One Martini backbone bead per residue (centre of mass of N, CA, C, O) as a GRO file, in nm:
protein
  125
    1UNK     BB    1  -4.814   2.057   1.790
    2UNK     BB    2  -5.017   1.760   1.706
    3UNK     BB    3  -4.729   1.620   1.675
    4UNK     BB    4  -4.490   1.333   1.690
    5UNK     BB    5  -4.190   1.184   1.653
    6UNK     BB    6  -4.077   0.876   1.803
    7UNK     BB    7  -3.932   0.692   1.569
    8UNK     BB    8  -3.743   0.456   1.408
    9UNK     BB    9  -3.801   0.178   1.209
   10UNK     BB   10  -3.623   0.238   0.937
   11UNK     BB   11  -3.373   0.175   0.698
   12UNK     BB   12  -3.249   0.251   0.361
   13UNK     BB   13  -3.085   0.077   0.108
   14UNK     BB   14  -2.925   0.035  -0.197
   15UNK     BB   15  -2.947  -0.197  -0.484
   16UNK     BB   16  -2.892  -0.398  -0.716
   17UNK     BB   17  -3.014  -0.623  -0.899
   18UNK     BB   18  -2.941  -0.948  -0.767
   19UNK     BB   19  -2.793  -0.883  -0.449
   20UNK     BB   20  -2.888  -1.052  -0.196
   21UNK     BB   21  -2.642  -1.230  -0.119
   22UNK     BB   22  -2.448  -0.998  -0.065
   23UNK     BB   23  -2.620  -0.875   0.161
   24UNK     BB   24  -2.617  -1.122   0.348
   25UNK     BB   25  -2.310  -1.131   0.391
   26UNK     BB   26  -2.277  -0.845   0.506
   27UNK     BB   27  -2.525  -0.794   0.708
   28UNK     BB   28  -2.533  -1.082   0.828
   29UNK     BB   29  -2.247  -1.219   0.853
   30UNK     BB   30  -2.065  -0.963   0.923
   31UNK     BB   31  -2.279  -0.776   1.108
   32UNK     BB   32  -2.522  -0.962   1.245
   33UNK     BB   33  -2.782  -0.949   1.105
   34UNK     BB   34  -3.121  -1.028   1.093
   35UNK     BB   35  -3.322  -1.189   0.898
   36UNK     BB   36  -3.630  -1.083   0.747
   37UNK     BB   37  -3.938  -1.118   0.637
   38UNK     BB   38  -4.109  -1.025   0.383
   39UNK     BB   39  -4.379  -0.921   0.264
   40UNK     BB   40  -4.548  -1.069   0.019
   41UNK     BB   41  -4.611  -0.805  -0.164
   42UNK     BB   42  -4.272  -0.739  -0.170
   43UNK     BB   43  -4.096  -0.977  -0.288
   44UNK     BB   44  -4.097  -0.902  -0.605
   45UNK     BB   45  -3.888  -0.650  -0.566
   46UNK     BB   46  -3.681  -0.738  -0.383
   47UNK     BB   47  -3.451  -0.783  -0.161
   48UNK     BB   48  -3.361  -0.720   0.197
   49UNK     BB   49  -3.416  -0.787   0.546
   50UNK     BB   50  -3.322  -0.642   0.866
   51UNK     BB   51  -3.226  -0.695   1.217
   52UNK     BB   52  -3.162  -0.473   1.511
   53UNK     BB   53  -3.300  -0.493   1.768
   54UNK     BB   54  -3.557  -0.238   1.713
   55UNK     BB   55  -3.446  -0.254   1.413
   56UNK     BB   56  -3.423  -0.173   1.057
   57UNK     BB   57  -3.282  -0.297   0.744
   58UNK     BB   58  -3.317  -0.207   0.404
   59UNK     BB   59  -3.270  -0.374   0.096
   60UNK     BB   60  -3.314  -0.209  -0.204
   61UNK     BB   61  -3.421  -0.189  -0.523
   62UNK     BB   62  -3.238   0.001  -0.783
   63UNK     BB   63  -3.355   0.134  -1.101
   64UNK     BB   64  -3.123   0.289  -1.133
   65UNK     BB   65  -2.816   0.268  -0.979
   66UNK     BB   66  -2.717   0.468  -0.677
   67UNK     BB   67  -2.506   0.538  -0.448
   68UNK     BB   68  -2.459   0.643  -0.114
   69UNK     BB   69  -2.191   0.864  -0.037
   70UNK     BB   70  -2.325   1.048   0.204
   71UNK     BB   71  -2.564   0.929   0.277
   72UNK     BB   72  -2.650   0.774   0.608
   73UNK     BB   73  -2.622   0.536   0.833
   74UNK     BB   74  -2.609   0.499   1.198
   75UNK     BB   75  -2.416   0.295   1.438
   76UNK     BB   76  -2.415   0.154   1.731
   77UNK     BB   77  -2.133  -0.021   1.904
   78UNK     BB   78  -2.067  -0.319   2.033
   79UNK     BB   79  -1.749  -0.396   1.975
   80UNK     BB   80  -1.591  -0.192   1.795
   81UNK     BB   81  -1.303  -0.317   1.754
   82UNK     BB   82  -1.399  -0.589   1.644
   83UNK     BB   83  -1.534  -0.478   1.393
   84UNK     BB   84  -1.291  -0.345   1.269
   85UNK     BB   85  -1.126  -0.608   1.248
   86UNK     BB   86  -1.324  -0.765   1.069
   87UNK     BB   87  -1.330  -0.572   0.831
   88UNK     BB   88  -1.026  -0.572   0.779
   89UNK     BB   89  -1.002  -0.889   0.732
   90UNK     BB   90  -1.206  -0.844   0.469
   91UNK     BB   91  -1.097  -0.574   0.313
   92UNK     BB   92  -1.225  -0.329   0.452
   93UNK     BB   93  -1.242   0.010   0.438
   94UNK     BB   94  -1.141   0.199   0.716
   95UNK     BB   95  -1.265   0.526   0.822
   96UNK     BB   96  -1.151   0.731   1.032
   97UNK     BB   97  -1.315   0.973   1.268
   98UNK     BB   98  -1.225   1.298   1.451
   99UNK     BB   99  -1.431   1.559   1.408
  100UNK     BB  100  -1.574   1.473   1.684
  101UNK     BB  101  -1.565   1.539   1.993
  102UNK     BB  102  -1.587   1.226   2.171
  103UNK     BB  103  -1.602   1.061   1.891
  104UNK     BB  104  -1.617   0.731   1.789
  105UNK     BB  105  -1.549   0.671   1.436
  106UNK     BB  106  -1.662   0.510   1.124
  107UNK     BB  107  -1.621   0.429   0.776
  108UNK     BB  108  -1.806   0.256   0.519
  109UNK     BB  109  -1.861   0.039   0.241
  110UNK     BB  110  -2.061  -0.133   0.083
  111UNK     BB  111  -2.087  -0.345  -0.191
  112UNK     BB  112  -2.257  -0.085  -0.337
  113UNK     BB  113  -2.142   0.210  -0.206
  114UNK     BB  114  -2.257   0.257   0.069
  115UNK     BB  115  -2.267   0.456   0.339
  116UNK     BB  116  -2.129   0.387   0.673
  117UNK     BB  117  -2.182   0.430   1.026
  118UNK     BB  118  -1.968   0.387   1.324
  119UNK     BB  119  -2.024   0.384   1.679
  120UNK     BB  120  -1.924   0.404   1.988
  121UNK     BB  121  -2.042   0.299   2.256
  122UNK     BB  122  -2.075   0.602   2.452
  123UNK     BB  123  -2.051   0.817   2.275
  124UNK     BB  124  -2.042   1.151   2.227
  125UNK     BB  125  -2.289   1.389   2.055
   0.00000   0.00000   0.00000
């Protein structure tokens, strides 16, 4: 091939219109992602963008809205047990999954019903 894909720039999840504050509380306050300003031409579309490490997660408005129940982003986590405890203390249902040998991971759903996967940093995949 004359090309190769080098890395992921961002992933996007969808949310219903008008839920930016809820996204900020979940992705920013609870998960610790830093909000970044959207480019001016895209601000009128709604939604909110976050960054973590060298990556971004975009929460985009989708109407009509339908959450992603199977498709999902997956995140390696330093402080894996602390995150699980924090999510649990906030009443978020943490679903542990041991289906891949050597991989510690769990799934949660964001406030909009989108599935998210979290893997313990250093887990073998």
